[in-house]
C-alpha positions as a printed Julia matrix, in Angstrom:
438×3 Matrix{Float64}:
  -2.7   -64.78  -41.65
   0.42  -66.76  -40.74
   1.69  -63.83  -38.66
  -1.62  -63.62  -36.81
  -1.47  -67.34  -36.0
   2.1   -66.95  -34.76
   1.04  -64.13  -32.44
  -1.9   -66.15  -31.12
   0.39  -69.16  -30.58
   2.98  -67.04  -28.79
   0.42  -65.38  -26.5
  -1.25  -68.69  -25.68
   1.82  -70.87  -25.11
   3.8   -68.23  -23.19
   0.97  -67.87  -20.7
  -0.18  -71.47  -20.45
   3.34  -72.69  -19.75
   4.12  -70.0   -17.18
   4.46  -71.0   -13.52
   1.89  -68.43  -12.4
  -0.76  -69.84  -14.76
  -0.09  -73.45  -13.75
  -0.16  -72.63  -10.04
  -3.28  -70.48  -10.34
  -5.1   -73.05  -12.46
  -4.32  -75.92  -10.1
  -4.49  -74.15   -6.75
  -7.7   -72.19   -7.33
  -9.95  -75.32   -7.47
  -8.05  -76.73   -4.5
  -8.61  -73.51   -2.56
 -12.33  -73.54   -3.44
 -12.74  -77.13   -2.27
 -10.63  -76.55    0.85
 -12.65  -73.45    1.74
 -15.92  -75.35    1.19
 -14.74  -78.26    3.33
 -13.56  -76.0     6.18
 -16.79  -73.99    6.2
 -18.79  -77.23    6.11
 -16.87  -78.65    9.08
 -17.25  -75.41   11.02
 -21.02  -75.27   10.57
 -21.48  -79.0    11.12
 -19.53  -78.87   14.39
 -21.63  -79.7    17.41
 -20.58  -78.43   20.79
 -19.85  -81.0    23.46
 -20.88  -78.63   26.28
 -23.82  -80.07   28.23
 -26.6   -77.61   29.04
 -28.74  -78.5    32.08
 -31.6   -76.02   32.28
 -33.89  -75.69   35.27
 -37.48  -74.87   34.32
 -39.82  -72.92   36.6
 -43.15  -73.25   34.8
 -45.79  -71.14   36.56
 -47.94  -71.24   33.42
 -48.03  -75.05   33.49
 -47.61  -75.33   29.72
 -44.21  -76.98   29.26
 -44.4   -80.12   31.38
 -44.54  -83.07   29.02
 -44.28  -80.97   25.86
 -40.64  -79.9    25.92
 -38.17  -82.64   25.05
 -34.5   -83.14   25.78
 -31.96  -83.07   22.96
 -28.32  -83.96   22.57
 -26.35  -82.01   25.2
 -29.52  -80.08   26.13
 -31.57  -81.28   29.12
 -34.57  -79.69   30.88
 -35.27  -80.23   34.59
 -38.63  -79.08   35.99
 -38.5   -77.53   39.45
 -41.44  -77.23   41.83
 -39.7   -74.51   43.83
 -40.24  -70.81   43.3
 -37.98  -68.78   41.03
 -36.25  -67.09   43.98
 -35.44  -70.43   45.62
 -34.01  -71.89   42.42
 -31.91  -68.78   41.71
 -30.53  -68.7    45.26
 -29.19  -72.23   44.97
 -28.07  -72.21   41.35
 -24.4   -71.61   42.18
 -24.26  -74.87   44.14
 -26.23  -76.8    41.52
 -25.21  -78.22   38.14
 -27.67  -76.03   36.23
 -26.41  -73.88   33.34
 -29.39  -71.56   33.66
 -32.99  -71.15   34.73
 -35.92  -70.84   32.32
 -38.8   -68.97   33.93
 -42.25  -69.25   32.32
 -44.6   -66.79   34.07
 -48.29  -67.41   34.45
 -50.54  -66.51   31.52
 -52.94  -63.71   32.47
 -54.73  -63.34   29.14
 -55.14  -66.21   26.68
 -55.8   -63.86   23.75
 -52.56  -61.97   24.3
 -50.39  -62.09   21.16
 -47.07  -61.37   22.87
 -45.68  -63.47   25.7
 -42.29  -63.1    27.4
 -40.27  -65.83   29.09
 -37.04  -65.24   30.99
 -33.72  -67.08   31.02
 -31.33  -66.5    33.93
 -27.7   -67.58   33.49
 -24.19  -66.44   34.29
 -23.25  -67.14   30.67
 -25.85  -66.55   28.01
 -26.45  -69.56   25.72
 -25.7   -69.6    22.02
 -28.21  -68.5    19.41
 -29.07  -72.09   18.44
 -30.05  -72.96   22.03
 -32.03  -69.74   22.34
 -33.95  -70.54   19.16
 -34.65  -74.09   20.36
 -36.03  -72.86   23.7
 -38.11  -70.18   21.97
 -39.57  -72.7    19.49
 -40.43  -75.2    22.25
 -42.24  -72.53   24.29
 -44.12  -71.28   21.22
 -45.34  -74.79   20.37
 -46.39  -75.46   23.96
 -48.18  -72.11   24.23
 -50.01  -72.78   20.98
 -51.27  -76.12   22.27
 -52.25  -74.48   25.57
 -54.31  -71.83   23.79
 -56.06  -74.46   21.66
 -57.16  -76.28   24.81
 -58.19  -73.12   26.67
 -60.19  -71.8    23.73
 -61.78  -75.24   23.23
 -60.68  -75.49   19.61
 -60.31  -78.65   17.55
 -56.59  -79.35   17.14
 -57.07  -81.32   13.9
 -59.14  -78.54   12.38
 -56.51  -75.99   13.36
 -53.8   -78.16   11.79
 -55.87  -78.39    8.59
 -55.54  -74.64    8.16
 -51.83  -75.06    7.38
 -51.91  -75.77    3.65
 -48.99  -75.81    1.21
 -49.66  -74.22   -2.16
 -47.74  -75.26   -5.29
 -47.91  -72.84   -8.22
 -47.5   -74.7   -11.5
 -47.27  -72.45  -14.61
 -49.07  -73.85  -17.67
 -49.31  -72.58  -21.28
 -52.68  -71.41  -22.58
 -52.48  -73.56  -25.69
 -50.49  -76.62  -26.67
 -48.73  -74.66  -29.43
 -47.06  -72.37  -26.92
 -43.74  -73.14  -25.27
 -44.31  -75.16  -22.11
 -42.81  -72.88  -19.5
 -43.98  -75.19  -16.72
 -41.01  -77.43  -17.38
 -38.72  -74.86  -15.87
 -39.56  -73.45  -12.47
 -38.62  -69.9   -11.64
 -36.09  -71.02   -9.04
 -34.16  -73.27  -11.43
 -34.25  -70.68  -14.2
 -33.06  -68.01  -11.78
 -30.12  -70.12  -10.62
 -29.07  -70.94  -14.18
 -29.51  -67.37  -15.37
 -27.63  -65.9   -12.42
 -24.79  -68.39  -12.88
 -24.39  -67.62  -16.58
 -24.55  -63.89  -15.91
 -21.85  -64.04  -13.23
 -19.63  -66.22  -15.43
 -19.89  -63.63  -18.21
 -19.15  -60.8   -15.78
 -16.08  -62.49  -14.29
 -14.57  -63.69  -17.57
 -15.15  -60.44  -19.47
 -13.74  -58.37  -16.63
 -10.8   -60.59  -15.62
  -9.5   -61.52  -19.05
 -10.16  -58.08  -20.5
  -7.93  -56.65  -17.78
  -5.4   -59.38  -18.56
  -5.22  -58.17  -22.17
  -4.68  -54.6   -20.98
  -1.87  -55.59  -18.58
  -0.2   -57.64  -21.3
  -0.19  -54.68  -23.7
   1.1   -52.33  -20.99
   3.93  -54.68  -19.96
   5.18  -55.17  -23.53
   4.97  -51.45  -24.18
   6.98  -50.52  -21.07
   9.55  -53.25  -21.76
   9.97  -51.97  -25.34
   9.32  -55.47  -26.67
   6.56  -54.15  -28.88
   9.04  -52.01  -30.87
  10.67  -55.14  -32.2
   7.36  -56.85  -32.95
   5.89  -53.85  -34.8
   8.79  -53.96  -37.25
   7.52  -57.28  -38.65
   3.77  -57.26  -38.01
   0.97  -54.73  -38.31
  -0.33  -53.2   -35.04
  -3.89  -54.4   -35.74
  -2.69  -57.98  -36.2
  -0.7   -57.73  -32.98
  -3.71  -56.47  -31.02
  -6.08  -59.06  -32.51
  -3.63  -61.88  -31.92
  -3.17  -60.8   -28.31
  -6.95  -60.71  -27.73
  -7.51  -64.16  -29.24
  -4.51  -65.68  -27.49
  -5.46  -64.4   -24.04
  -9.06  -65.47  -24.69
  -7.82  -68.98  -25.41
  -5.9   -68.94  -22.14
  -9.06  -67.93  -20.29
 -11.15  -70.68  -21.9
  -8.45  -73.23  -21.06
  -8.38  -72.16  -17.44
 -12.17  -72.24  -17.11
 -12.3   -75.69  -18.73
  -9.71  -77.04  -16.27
 -11.67  -75.57  -13.36
 -14.94  -77.08  -14.59
 -13.29  -80.51  -14.61
 -11.19  -80.23  -11.44
 -13.72  -78.71   -9.02
 -16.31  -81.55   -9.26
 -13.56  -84.17   -9.12
 -11.96  -82.63   -6.03
 -15.37  -82.25   -4.37
 -16.05  -85.95   -4.98
 -12.63  -86.97   -3.63
 -13.14  -84.76   -0.55
 -16.53  -86.31    0.07
 -15.11  -89.85   -0.18
 -12.09  -89.16    2.03
 -13.73  -86.99    4.7
 -17.1   -88.74    4.59
 -19.12  -85.51    4.51
 -21.74  -84.33    2.05
 -20.6   -80.84    1.14
 -23.8   -79.88   -0.66
 -26.05  -80.81    2.26
 -23.88  -79.26    4.93
 -23.37  -76.09    2.91
 -27.13  -75.67    2.64
 -27.28  -75.84    6.44
 -24.39  -73.39    6.69
 -26.25  -70.93    4.46
 -29.2   -70.91    6.82
 -31.33  -73.89    5.81
 -32.92  -75.72    8.69
 -31.71  -79.27    9.25
 -35.25  -80.34   10.29
 -36.66  -81.38    6.93
 -38.72  -84.24    5.66
 -36.44  -86.63    3.72
 -39.31  -87.75    1.51
 -40.15  -84.16    0.56
 -36.48  -83.4    -0.06
 -36.07  -86.42   -2.32
 -39.19  -85.48   -4.24
 -37.93  -81.92   -4.69
 -34.52  -83.12   -5.87
 -36.11  -85.57   -8.31
 -38.4   -82.86   -9.7
 -35.51  -80.4    -9.99
 -33.34  -82.94  -11.81
 -36.2   -83.78  -14.17
 -36.79  -80.16  -15.07
 -33.04  -79.5   -15.25
 -32.67  -82.28  -17.83
 -35.57  -80.91  -19.86
 -33.8   -77.6   -20.45
 -32.78  -77.09  -24.06
 -29.03  -77.11  -23.4
 -28.28  -77.71  -27.11
 -29.59  -74.19  -27.74
 -28.52  -72.4   -24.55
 -24.86  -73.51  -24.54
 -24.05  -72.45  -28.15
 -25.83  -69.13  -27.63
 -23.94  -68.62  -24.38
 -20.62  -69.2   -26.17
 -21.58  -66.73  -28.93
 -22.47  -64.05  -26.41
 -19.29  -64.85  -24.48
 -17.12  -64.39  -27.57
 -18.94  -61.23  -28.62
 -18.66  -59.7   -25.16
 -15.05  -60.76  -24.78
 -13.96  -59.25  -28.12
 -15.91  -56.06  -27.43
 -14.45  -55.33  -24.01
 -11.01  -56.84  -24.6
 -10.47  -54.59  -27.6
 -11.32  -51.56  -25.46
  -8.97  -52.72  -22.7
  -6.23  -53.28  -25.29
  -6.72  -49.75  -26.6
  -6.44  -48.36  -23.06
  -3.29  -50.41  -22.45
  -1.68  -48.97  -25.57
  -2.53  -45.4   -24.52
  -0.96  -45.64  -21.06
   2.42  -44.04  -20.48
   5.14  -45.35  -18.2
   2.94  -45.33  -15.08
   0.5   -48.25  -14.76
  -1.52  -46.22  -12.25
  -2.7   -43.99  -15.09
  -5.02  -46.74  -16.34
  -7.71  -46.08  -13.71
  -9.05  -42.92  -15.35
  -9.28  -44.54  -18.8
 -10.68  -47.9   -17.64
 -13.48  -46.28  -15.62
 -15.71  -45.66  -18.7
 -15.23  -49.34  -19.63
 -15.88  -50.83  -16.2
 -19.03  -48.79  -15.5
 -21.13  -50.57  -18.21
 -19.89  -53.95  -16.96
 -20.91  -53.19  -13.37
 -24.27  -51.73  -14.45
 -24.92  -54.84  -16.56
 -24.29  -57.0   -13.48
 -26.97  -55.19  -11.45
 -29.39  -55.19  -14.38
 -28.78  -58.93  -14.74
 -29.81  -59.49  -11.11
 -33.03  -57.59  -11.7
 -33.62  -59.39  -15.01
 -33.51  -62.78  -13.29
 -36.31  -61.56  -11.03
 -38.36  -60.13  -13.95
 -37.0   -61.58  -17.22
 -39.76  -60.07  -19.39
 -39.69  -56.56  -17.95
 -38.91  -53.56  -20.14
 -35.58  -53.07  -18.37
 -34.53  -56.67  -19.02
 -35.65  -56.68  -22.65
 -34.06  -53.4   -23.71
 -30.88  -53.98  -21.7
 -30.42  -57.35  -23.38
 -30.5   -55.51  -26.73
 -27.94  -52.86  -25.77
 -24.54  -54.22  -26.91
 -22.62  -53.05  -23.82
 -25.09  -54.86  -21.54
 -26.24  -57.8   -23.69
 -23.19  -60.09  -23.11
 -24.17  -60.27  -19.41
 -27.94  -59.66  -19.41
 -29.07  -61.84  -22.33
 -27.29  -65.07  -21.15
 -29.17  -64.65  -17.85
 -32.48  -64.52  -19.78
 -31.79  -67.55  -21.95
 -33.05  -69.95  -19.28
 -36.44  -68.17  -19.35
 -36.99  -68.84  -23.08
 -37.07  -65.25  -24.43
 -38.56  -64.67  -27.92
 -36.21  -65.87  -30.66
 -36.25  -62.52  -32.45
 -34.95  -60.77  -29.31
 -32.07  -63.22  -29.05
 -31.27  -62.9   -32.77
 -31.42  -59.09  -32.68
 -29.31  -58.93  -29.52
 -26.67  -61.24  -30.97
 -26.58  -59.35  -34.27
 -26.15  -55.99  -32.55
 -23.47  -57.43  -30.28
 -21.42  -58.91  -33.12
 -21.71  -55.71  -35.18
 -20.73  -53.53  -32.22
 -17.84  -55.84  -31.3
 -16.46  -55.61  -34.85
 -16.85  -51.82  -34.74
 -15.05  -51.54  -31.39
 -12.26  -53.83  -32.56
 -11.77  -51.51  -35.54
 -11.77  -48.39  -33.31
  -9.4   -50.01  -30.83
  -7.1   -50.97  -33.68
  -6.94  -47.35  -34.79
  -6.04  -46.25  -31.25
  -3.63  -49.14  -30.77
  -1.54  -48.35  -33.89
  -0.75  -44.87  -32.56
  -0.65  -45.4   -28.81
   1.53  -48.51  -28.8
   4.59  -46.51  -29.87
   3.87  -43.41  -27.79
   5.97  -43.06  -24.63
   6.24  -40.58  -21.8
   2.85  -38.94  -22.3
  -0.48  -39.64  -20.66
  -3.26  -39.76  -23.25
  -6.71  -38.42  -22.43
 -10.07  -39.03  -24.06
  -9.51  -36.18  -26.56
  -6.26  -37.73  -27.75
  -7.92  -41.13  -28.15
 -10.64  -39.62  -30.36
  -7.98  -37.88  -32.47
  -6.09  -41.16  -32.93
  -9.2   -42.85  -34.31
  -9.41  -40.38  -37.21
  -5.67  -39.95  -37.67
  -4.39  -41.15  -41.06
């Protein structure tokens, strides 16, 4: 036991105190915040180019209904289109918007034309298109002698509120599908990244010590299984330390950036991702308040411990396999691709199944995949936010722990032989033989 603790301590301290770990741990949150701030500034940038647009409105639908905006001005011309176009080079107009006469009120498709030497940006095109659509809609209402208030009453917002059938059932209405999907997707991606990144880190560590012949000295005083287990636990501790530092640093740096630069990164990033800036502040505040209320009502005291258990089970399962592959590699690190492929395929498949499970958390695919030990470390954490049946969680966790222990044992059998084997590339047949070798 003392030797195992020494190995864990060595693996942990040697990596945590290395320059690469310190730089990566500190610079990664800084890079994330810097990238977020730059993208926010790019998408919040407003052009200072003034657009003066001449409007030739033969349909007589825009006058009085299209409004000027910042750096975008509309000027109605009483001349014909040919006269305006002939004198545009001598004028200050950026372009000419031509609205032809409407021949049929019931027509569902209507084309307007914009003449310019330089075509405007997409945002200006969308603004012009929206203004014409609104004006045409009002024009049709008048021509068809419809009641505008009655037409507006047809636009109704529907809110779907899930409710349990009886009071004894779990109140699923406390957690909307959107919030549960975000939480589930986040936990699934965290599991995918940590299992994959730190599992590969274990494999590289084993390969480096094997090629440097350091392991020959260590094997003389410690059993191969203890060395492998200590390496897995030590690297896992390094990963948890790094994630913990990131969880603390990223929000702090985002807050400092917001105070110094005076920009709201969350709001501007939502605009950058395609959200329209024209929203009702009252509706937005109500949505945020409702989301925060339901977010606080989530049973975090149950979800977080279960997430950690699935994280540890998945980490030990895949890290042991990566350690076994690292011990079976010869002198060429490029040989690892053929042996790591069978390990990476389940991880990638679990990621795609997790995405589908967030959409349908109670589907057969989601339920059975969350039971399968190679998929459950990624799929089941994504389902936890949707309150799956307790027996499914218990069965999934039991199968995962049992399978992880079994894989650690198998990897230990491979590790004890492969760690001292040099100059030969091991295939799948050799790995199976090593498991049963006495």
